[in-house]
C-alpha positions as CSV (number, residue, x, y, z in Angstrom):
1,X,120.8,123.6,64.7
2,X,123.0,122.3,61.4
3,X,121.0,120.1,59.3
4,X,124.1,118.7,57.5
5,X,124.5,115.9,60.1
6,X,122.3,112.8,59.5
7,X,120.7,112.9,63.1
8,X,119.8,116.5,62.8
9,X,118.0,115.4,59.7
10,X,116.5,112.5,61.1
11,X,115.3,114.6,63.9
12,X,114.0,117.4,61.8
13,X,112.0,114.6,59.7
14,X,110.3,113.5,62.7
15,X,109.4,116.6,63.8
16,X,107.5,117.4,60.8
17,X,105.8,113.3,60.9
18,X,105.4,114.3,64.8
19,X,103.6,117.8,64.4
20,X,101.4,116.3,61.5
21,X,100.5,113.5,63.5
22,X,99.7,115.7,66.5
23,X,97.7,117.7,64.3
24,X,95.6,114.6,63.1
25,X,95.0,113.6,66.4
26,X,93.7,117.1,67.7
27,X,91.6,117.2,65.1
28,X,89.8,113.8,65.2
29,X,90.2,113.6,68.8
30,X,88.5,116.8,69.6
31,X,85.4,115.6,67.3
32,X,85.2,112.0,68.9
33,X,85.8,113.8,72.2
34,X,82.7,116.3,71.6
35,X,80.2,113.5,70.2
36,X,81.3,111.0,72.7
37,X,81.6,108.2,70.0
38,X,82.7,104.8,71.6
39,X,86.3,103.8,70.9
40,X,87.7,106.9,70.7
41,X,91.2,105.9,71.4
42,X,91.0,103.0,68.7
43,X,89.9,105.2,65.9
44,X,92.5,107.6,66.9
45,X,95.1,104.6,66.9
46,X,94.0,103.6,63.4
47,X,94.6,107.0,62.0
48,X,97.8,107.1,63.8
49,X,99.2,103.8,62.5
50,X,97.9,104.7,58.9
51,X,99.6,107.8,58.9
52,X,102.8,106.6,60.5
53,X,103.3,103.8,58.1
54,X,102.4,106.0,55.3
55,X,105.4,108.5,56.5
56,X,107.8,105.5,56.3
57,X,107.1,104.8,52.5
58,X,108.4,108.6,52.1
59,X,111.1,108.3,54.8
60,X,112.1,105.2,55.2
61,X,114.7,105.6,58.1
62,X,115.6,103.7,60.8
63,X,114.3,105.4,64.1
64,X,112.1,107.9,62.4
65,X,109.1,106.3,63.8
66,X,110.0,106.1,67.3
67,X,111.4,109.5,67.4
68,X,108.1,111.0,65.8
69,X,106.2,109.1,68.4
70,X,108.1,110.7,71.4
71,X,107.3,114.2,69.8
72,X,104.0,113.6,69.6
73,X,103.7,112.0,72.7
74,X,105.0,115.1,74.5
75,X,102.9,117.6,72.6
76,X,100.3,115.8,74.0
77,X,101.4,116.9,77.2
78,X,99.8,120.2,76.3
79,X,96.5,118.7,76.0
80,X,94.0,120.6,78.2
81,X,92.5,116.9,79.4
82,X,92.9,116.1,83.4
83,X,95.1,113.2,82.8
84,X,97.7,113.2,79.8
85,X,100.0,110.5,80.7
86,X,97.5,107.7,79.4
87,X,97.3,109.5,76.1
88,X,101.1,110.2,76.1
89,X,102.2,106.5,77.0
90,X,99.6,104.9,74.3
91,X,100.9,107.2,71.4
92,X,104.7,106.1,72.5
93,X,103.6,102.7,72.7
94,X,101.9,102.7,69.0
95,X,104.9,104.3,67.4
96,X,107.4,101.8,69.2
97,X,105.8,99.0,68.1
98,X,105.4,99.7,64.8
99,X,109.1,100.7,64.6
100,X,110.1,97.0,66.4
101,X,108.2,95.0,64.1
102,X,109.3,96.9,60.7
103,X,112.9,96.8,62.1
104,X,112.5,92.8,63.1
105,X,110.4,91.8,59.8
106,X,111.9,94.5,57.1
107,X,110.2,96.8,54.7
108,X,107.4,95.1,53.5
109,X,103.5,94.4,53.4
110,X,103.7,91.5,56.0
111,X,105.6,93.6,58.4
112,X,103.0,96.6,57.9
113,X,100.1,94.3,58.6
114,X,102.0,93.0,61.6
115,X,102.8,96.4,62.7
116,X,99.6,97.6,62.5
117,X,97.8,94.6,64.7
118,X,100.2,95.2,67.5
119,X,99.5,98.7,67.2
120,X,96.0,98.8,66.9
121,X,95.8,96.0,69.8
122,X,98.0,98.0,72.0
123,X,95.4,100.8,72.1
124,X,92.8,98.1,73.4
125,X,95.3,96.4,75.9
126,X,96.3,100.2,77.0
127,X,92.4,101.3,77.5
128,X,92.1,98.0,79.6
129,X,94.9,98.5,81.8
130,X,94.0,102.7,82.2
131,X,90.6,101.5,83.2
132,X,91.7,98.5,85.6
133,X,94.3,101.5,87.2
134,X,91.5,103.8,87.6
135,X,88.6,101.6,89.0
136,X,90.6,98.7,89.9
137,X,89.9,95.1,88.8
138,X,86.3,95.1,90.1
139,X,85.7,97.2,87.4
140,X,86.1,94.0,84.9
141,X,83.4,91.9,86.6
142,X,80.8,94.5,85.8
143,X,81.8,94.7,82.3
144,X,82.0,91.0,81.7
145,X,78.3,91.0,84.0
146,X,77.0,93.2,81.2
147,X,78.2,91.6,78.2
148,X,76.7,88.7,79.5
149,X,73.7,89.9,80.4
150,X,73.2,91.2,76.8
151,X,74.1,88.0,75.6
152,X,71.1,85.8,77.7
153,X,69.0,88.3,76.4
154,X,69.9,87.4,72.8
155,X,69.7,83.6,74.0
156,X,73.6,83.4,73.8
157,X,75.7,81.2,76.3
158,X,77.6,83.4,78.7
159,X,81.3,83.9,77.6
160,X,84.1,84.2,80.3
161,X,86.4,87.1,80.4
162,X,89.2,85.6,78.4
163,X,86.8,84.6,75.7
164,X,85.4,88.4,75.6
165,X,89.2,89.5,75.4
166,X,89.8,87.1,72.4
167,X,86.7,88.1,70.2
168,X,87.9,91.9,70.7
169,X,91.6,90.7,69.8
170,X,90.0,89.3,66.6
171,X,88.5,92.6,65.9
172,X,91.6,94.4,66.4
173,X,93.5,91.9,64.1
174,X,90.9,92.5,61.3
175,X,91.4,96.6,61.6
176,X,95.0,96.7,62.6
177,X,95.6,94.9,59.2
178,X,93.6,96.8,57.4
179,X,95.6,100.0,58.8
180,X,98.9,98.6,58.1
181,X,98.3,98.1,54.3
182,X,96.1,101.3,54.0
183,X,99.3,103.0,55.5
184,X,101.3,101.5,52.6
185,X,99.0,102.5,49.7
186,X,98.6,106.2,50.5
187,X,102.4,106.4,51.1
188,X,103.0,104.7,47.8
189,X,100.2,107.1,46.3
190,X,102.1,110.1,47.9
191,X,105.1,109.1,46.4
192,X,103.6,109.4,42.7
193,X,101.8,112.6,43.4
194,X,103.6,115.7,42.5
195,X,104.1,118.0,45.4
196,X,101.3,120.6,45.6
197,X,102.4,124.1,46.8
198,X,100.7,124.6,50.0
199,X,101.0,128.1,51.5
200,X,102.5,128.0,55.0
201,X,101.7,131.1,56.6
202,X,104.6,132.9,58.5
203,X,104.4,133.4,62.0
204,X,106.4,135.1,64.4
205,X,108.1,133.1,67.3
206,X,106.5,134.0,70.4
207,X,107.9,132.6,73.9
208,X,106.9,128.8,73.1
209,X,108.7,127.2,75.7
210,X,107.0,123.8,75.3
211,X,107.1,122.6,79.2
212,X,105.5,125.9,79.9
213,X,103.3,126.2,83.2
214,X,100.8,128.5,84.2
215,X,102.7,131.6,85.8
216,X,100.0,131.3,88.9
217,X,100.9,127.6,89.4
218,X,103.6,126.6,91.6
219,X,105.8,123.7,90.7
220,X,108.6,121.8,92.8
221,X,110.6,118.8,92.0
222,X,110.0,117.7,95.7
223,X,106.2,117.9,95.0
224,X,106.9,115.9,92.0
225,X,108.7,113.0,94.1
226,X,106.0,113.4,96.7
227,X,103.0,112.5,93.9
228,X,105.3,110.0,92.4
229,X,105.3,108.2,95.6
230,X,102.0,108.9,96.6
231,X,100.3,107.0,93.8
232,X,101.7,103.5,94.6
233,X,101.0,103.8,98.5
234,X,97.5,104.7,98.2
235,X,96.7,102.1,95.9
236,X,98.5,99.6,98.4
237,X,97.0,101.0,101.1
238,X,93.2,100.6,99.4
239,X,93.7,97.2,98.4
240,X,95.2,95.7,101.7
241,X,93.9,95.2,105.1
242,X,94.4,98.7,105.7
243,X,91.6,99.9,103.3
244,X,90.2,102.2,106.0
245,X,93.8,104.2,106.7
246,X,94.0,103.8,102.4
247,X,90.9,105.8,102.1
248,X,91.9,108.6,105.0
249,X,95.3,109.0,103.1
250,X,93.2,109.7,99.9
251,X,91.2,111.9,101.3
252,X,93.9,113.9,102.8
253,X,95.7,113.7,99.6
254,X,92.6,114.8,98.0
255,X,92.3,118.1,100.1
256,X,95.8,118.9,99.6
257,X,96.0,118.6,95.6
258,X,92.6,120.5,95.4
259,X,94.3,123.4,97.0
260,X,97.4,123.5,95.0
261,X,96.2,122.8,91.8
262,X,93.0,124.3,91.6
263,X,93.0,125.4,88.0
264,X,94.5,121.6,86.9
265,X,91.6,120.0,88.8
266,X,88.9,122.0,86.9
267,X,87.5,118.7,85.4
268,X,86.3,118.0,88.5
269,X,83.8,120.4,88.6
270,X,82.3,119.3,85.2
271,X,78.8,117.5,85.9
272,X,79.7,115.1,82.9
273,X,82.6,113.9,84.9
274,X,80.4,113.3,88.2
275,X,78.0,111.8,86.0
276,X,80.1,109.1,84.5
277,X,81.4,108.2,88.1
278,X,77.9,108.0,89.3
279,X,76.7,105.7,86.3
280,X,79.8,103.2,87.4
281,X,78.1,103.1,91.0
282,X,75.0,102.6,89.6
283,X,76.0,99.7,87.2
284,X,78.2,98.3,90.0
285,X,75.0,97.9,92.0
286,X,72.9,96.6,89.4
287,X,75.5,94.1,87.9
288,X,77.4,92.9,90.7
289,X,75.7,89.8,91.8
290,X,74.2,89.3,88.5
291,X,73.7,85.3,87.7
292,X,73.9,84.4,91.4
293,X,71.2,82.7,93.2
294,X,70.8,85.1,95.8
295,X,70.8,88.1,93.4
296,X,69.0,91.2,94.0
297,X,68.3,94.0,91.7
298,X,70.3,96.4,93.7
299,X,73.2,94.9,95.5
300,X,74.3,96.3,98.6
301,X,77.8,95.0,98.0
302,X,77.9,96.2,94.7
303,X,76.7,99.8,95.6
304,X,79.9,99.8,98.1
305,X,82.5,98.3,95.6
306,X,81.1,101.2,93.5
307,X,82.0,103.9,95.9
308,X,85.2,102.5,96.4
309,X,86.1,102.7,92.5
310,X,84.8,106.5,92.3
311,X,87.1,107.1,95.3
312,X,89.6,105.4,93.7
313,X,89.0,107.1,90.5
314,X,89.2,110.5,92.1
315,X,92.4,109.7,93.6
316,X,94.0,108.3,90.3
317,X,92.6,111.5,88.5
318,X,94.1,114.0,91.0
319,X,97.3,112.4,91.3
320,X,97.8,112.2,87.7
321,X,96.8,116.0,87.2
322,X,99.1,117.1,89.4
323,X,101.8,115.0,88.3
324,X,101.4,116.3,84.9
325,X,102.0,119.9,86.0
326,X,105.2,118.8,87.9
327,X,106.3,117.2,84.7
328,X,106.1,120.4,82.9
329,X,108.6,121.8,85.3
330,X,111.3,124.2,83.5
331,X,114.0,122.3,85.5
332,X,112.8,119.0,83.9
333,X,113.3,120.8,80.3
334,X,116.7,122.4,81.3
335,X,117.8,118.5,82.3
336,X,116.7,117.3,78.8
337,X,118.9,119.7,77.2
338,X,121.5,119.1,79.3
339,X,121.8,115.7,79.0
340,X,122.3,115.7,75.5
341,X,119.0,116.1,73.8
342,X,119.2,119.2,72.6
343,X,118.6,118.0,69.0
344,X,115.3,116.4,70.6
345,X,114.3,119.8,72.1
346,X,114.6,121.6,69.2
347,X,112.6,119.4,67.0
348,X,110.2,119.2,69.5
349,X,109.7,123.4,69.3
350,X,109.8,123.6,65.6
351,X,106.9,120.8,65.7
352,X,105.4,122.8,68.6
353,X,105.3,126.3,67.0
354,X,104.1,125.2,63.7
355,X,101.2,123.2,65.2
356,X,98.5,125.9,64.6
357,X,99.4,126.3,61.0
358,X,99.6,122.6,60.3
359,X,95.9,122.3,62.2
360,X,94.8,125.2,59.8
361,X,95.9,123.4,56.6
362,X,94.6,119.8,57.2
363,X,90.9,118.6,56.4
364,X,88.0,119.0,59.1
365,X,87.6,116.0,61.2
366,X,84.2,115.4,59.2
367,X,86.3,115.2,56.0
368,X,88.8,113.1,57.5
369,X,86.2,110.6,58.7
370,X,84.0,110.5,55.7
371,X,87.0,110.3,53.3
372,X,89.9,109.2,55.0
373,X,92.1,108.1,52.2
374,X,92.1,111.5,50.4
375,X,92.1,113.4,54.0
376,X,95.4,111.7,54.6
377,X,97.3,112.0,51.7
378,X,97.3,115.9,52.2
379,X,99.8,115.6,55.3
380,X,101.8,113.2,53.2
381,X,102.1,115.3,50.3
382,X,102.7,118.6,52.6
383,X,105.6,116.6,54.2
384,X,108.5,117.7,51.8
385,X,107.6,121.4,52.2
386,X,107.1,121.2,55.9
387,X,110.7,119.8,56.0
388,X,112.1,122.4,54.0
389,X,110.2,125.0,56.3
390,X,112.2,123.7,59.3
391,X,115.7,123.6,57.7
392,X,115.3,127.2,57.0
393,X,114.2,128.0,60.7
394,X,117.0,129.4,62.7
């Protein structure tokens, strides 16, 4: 790919930003996953927002952020987690919102603060929507009842679901503004620091097809279509008067996907996964009727609603896991190339190939969390050297 073309150069810079962003996501994400820290997605969104706005100070090009978001989102598809579509859409939404508000409001502190607010708030809304998709709207009632139970113990009046959401949005407004301003500050600081030579290890190019599939895993475009149709059909049935038929459909679907995607669904074998579902059932039984006159400590209705949410969650996880496998089909990769996205795919290959080295050169998760400003400066300072490295790749 010739780099003289401005669009080619922009995709190369997007590959650098996307690769370094994905590296930080992996470093911090693995730490948050292992420690089970709450609001992990929001913490990742905070660091992602700081990085993107920081990189924009180095390369203030229109379209850079959204391209980097596209690359990072697709790099997320190689994550070992069972559901990758949720994190992928979350990452892309962050980049899209930052790009959009900088475009509308200009290159200034106000636009960075506003971009940070919407980027971080999108993580909250994305989490809420994801939970509702997996468990249904009943989970909202349980959460609200749990919060109000806690408020009651503190002698505070109960809050409505809208009031709880508004309080969360205020917190995210402050945190998002801080993320936007921090991104501006570290970006400007990186401009004033002379680039330090960082040794980038040579590495041979192996067969790094990005949309790779396990050699033993069968993939089919027909199966992709079936999964796309099955998700809305299953959700429609269990939320209609055909609830029993819906559960039969889900049961058959789980058996079929369990047979075809045994390796992909290995998450379903983990005790931690089942403990999470059982906790949801228990919380539903305990808090479904809280505050009602005929409340019992264990609600029979809440128990069965919890079971419904568990079955729904199993269906969504199995369906999205299967869908994630089919989206990695080589025919989809070829289609992307044939419709004129060759530059994008080349940038994606470069970012993916450099990912192990990028990760090894960045600070550890504990260093980033202990000293975020200093740690996030490093990928910004390395950006020009990575760009030159990508330019020289044939």
